[in-house]
VOPAGU-2260 file (C-alpha; in pm, 1 decimal, decimal comma):
REM VOPAGU-2260
SITE   aa  ch    i         X         Y         Z
SITE  MET   A    0      -8,8      16,1     -12,0
SITE  HIS   A    1     118,6     342,0     -95,3
SITE  VAL   A    2     -34,9     640,8      75,3
SITE  ASN   A    3     -82,3     931,3    -123,3
SITE  ASP   A    4    -235,6    1154,1     134,1
SITE  TYR   A    5    -437,2    1109,2     447,6
SITE  ARG   A    6    -579,9    1328,7     725,9
SITE  TYR   A    7    -571,5    1170,5    1051,5
SITE  LEU   A    8    -821,0    1214,6    1267,1
SITE  THR   A    9    -883,0    1022,1    1645,4
SITE  PRO   A   10   -1193,2     952,2    1782,4
SITE  GLY   A   11   -1124,0    1210,4    2072,7
SITE  ALA   A   12   -1091,2    1478,1    1844,0
SITE  ARG   A   13   -1412,9    1405,2    1695,0
SITE  TYR   A   14   -1577,5    1373,4    1982,3
SITE  GLY   A   15   -1429,3    1666,6    2168,6
SITE  LEU   A   16   -1456,7    1915,7    1858,9
SITE  GLY   A   17   -1756,0    1788,1    1625,6
SITE  ILE   A   18   -1783,9    1908,7    1282,5
SITE  LEU   A   19   -1489,9    2148,0    1362,5
SITE  THR   A   20   -1231,1    1882,9    1340,5
SITE  GLY   A   21   -1326,1    1833,4     963,2
SITE  ASN   A   22   -1308,8    1568,8     726,0
SITE  ALA   A   23   -1050,9    1233,3     796,2
SITE  TYR   A   24    -956,3    1098,0     432,3
SITE  ILE   A   25    -706,6     826,0     277,8
SITE  ASP   A   26    -616,8     843,2     -73,2
SITE  ALA   A   27    -393,8     512,4    -141,9
SITE  ARG   A   28    -286,3     275,0    -411,7
SITE  LEU   A   29    -276,3     -74,4    -310,7
SITE  ARG   A   30     -74,0    -316,4    -533,8
SITE  PHE   A   31    -136,2    -697,2    -490,8
SITE  LEU   A   32     222,6    -928,7    -524,9
SITE  ASP   A   33     209,3   -1288,9    -563,3
SITE  LEU   A   34     409,0   -1387,2    -241,1
SITE  ARG   A   35     631,3   -1632,6    -398,2
SITE  SER   A   36     746,5   -1492,5    -696,0
SITE  GLY   A   37     719,3   -1117,2    -654,1
SITE  ALA   A   38     485,3   -1062,1    -944,2
SITE  ALA   A   39     213,5    -832,6    -952,9
SITE  PHE   A   40    -119,7    -911,7    -996,8
SITE  GLY   A   41    -326,4    -588,4    -954,4
SITE  GLU   A   42    -371,9    -224,4    -839,5
SITE  GLN   A   43    -657,1     -69,3    -673,8
SITE  SER   A   44    -706,5     320,6    -614,8
SITE  VAL   A   45    -850,4     335,9    -257,1
SITE  ASN   A   46   -1025,6     636,2    -172,1
SITE  THR   A   47   -1204,4     697,4     178,7
SITE  SER   A   48   -1357,1    1010,8     339,7
SITE  SER   A   49   -1576,2    1089,2     658,9
SITE  THR   A   50   -1801,4    1383,6     672,5
SITE  ALA   A   51   -1840,0    1611,2     959,7
SITE  TRP   A   52   -2160,6    1665,8     944,4
SITE  GLN   A   53   -2230,8    1348,8    1090,8
SITE  GLY   A   54   -2054,1    1465,2    1390,4
SITE  ILE   A   55   -1961,8    1194,0    1643,1
SITE  PHE   A   56   -2065,7     928,3    1417,9
SITE  SER   A   57   -1867,2     991,2    1130,7
SITE  ALA   A   58   -1568,3     704,4    1043,5
SITE  MET   A   59   -1259,0     824,8    1167,3
SITE  THR   A   60    -915,9     740,0    1033,0
SITE  ASP   A   61    -886,4     388,6    1246,3
SITE  LYS   A   62   -1235,7     290,1    1090,2
SITE  GLN   A   63   -1143,2     367,4     759,8
SITE  VAL   A   64    -819,1     144,1     771,0
SITE  ALA   A   65   -1045,2    -105,6     906,5
SITE  ALA   A   66   -1275,7     -87,9     629,5
SITE  ILE   A   67   -1012,1    -122,8     384,9
SITE  SER   A   68    -844,4    -414,1     525,2
SITE  ARG   A   69   -1179,7    -595,8     537,5
SITE  ASP   A   70   -1203,6    -510,6     158,6
SITE  VAL   A   71    -847,9    -621,9      55,8
SITE  VAL   A   72    -887,8    -971,5     232,4
SITE  GLN   A   73   -1256,1   -1015,5      77,7
SITE  GLN   A   74   -1090,1    -969,7    -272,9
SITE  LEU   A   75    -799,3   -1215,6    -195,4
SITE  LYS   A   76   -1074,6   -1445,7     -48,0
SITE  ALA   A   77   -1243,5   -1460,5    -327,7
SITE  ARG   A   78    -917,7   -1492,8    -603,7
């Protein structure tokens, strides 16, 4: 995973300051490699974003990373 840009936002910041904290986001590129040969077998852009207007229920960075991880595992299971 290569992260192009991100804005880290903790749950504490969101709970304490609400919409004033702005949005958390991740802009990244995933590259899938065969561990035996090292050959690439796919690439994918990943972009997540929260919305400050959802207040404390908005997805912070930790939830966005977890969602990306779940998505990658699901894609690899399907292979």
